C-alpha positions, 0 to 999 in steps of 0.5 A, a space after each residue: 936796316 930799320 930806318 926811322 924818320 921822326 918829325 921835328 915838330 914832335 921830336 926835339 933833337 935833344 931827345 932823339 939824340 938821348 935816345 941815340 945814344 942810349 941805344 948804341 949798346 945794342 945796335 949800330 944807330 946813326 942820326 941825320 936830318 932830312 928836311 923836317 925829319 930826323 932820320 935814325 938808322 938801326 942795324 943789327 945782324 939779327 933783323 928782329 933785334 934791329 926791329 925791337 931796338 927801332 921800335 924802343 928808341 922810338 918810343 923813348 924819343 916820344 917820352 923825352 919829347 913829351 916830357 920836355 914839352 915839345 909835343 903839343 898836347 
């Protein structure tokens, strides 16, 4: 299991939700909130696959947040 903590000042809720939805086809992905962070958990029987999906999901969420203007440049 891999957990990502994505700060809400950088990652918009909509961007994280969209990324989670896109990757649920490849692994079991859950999202919750902990204070100022979105917590995304990725599970797969292959730890390398879970790690890959988690990294790509984080990249997608960041890209979507940048496109949405959430991230200060």
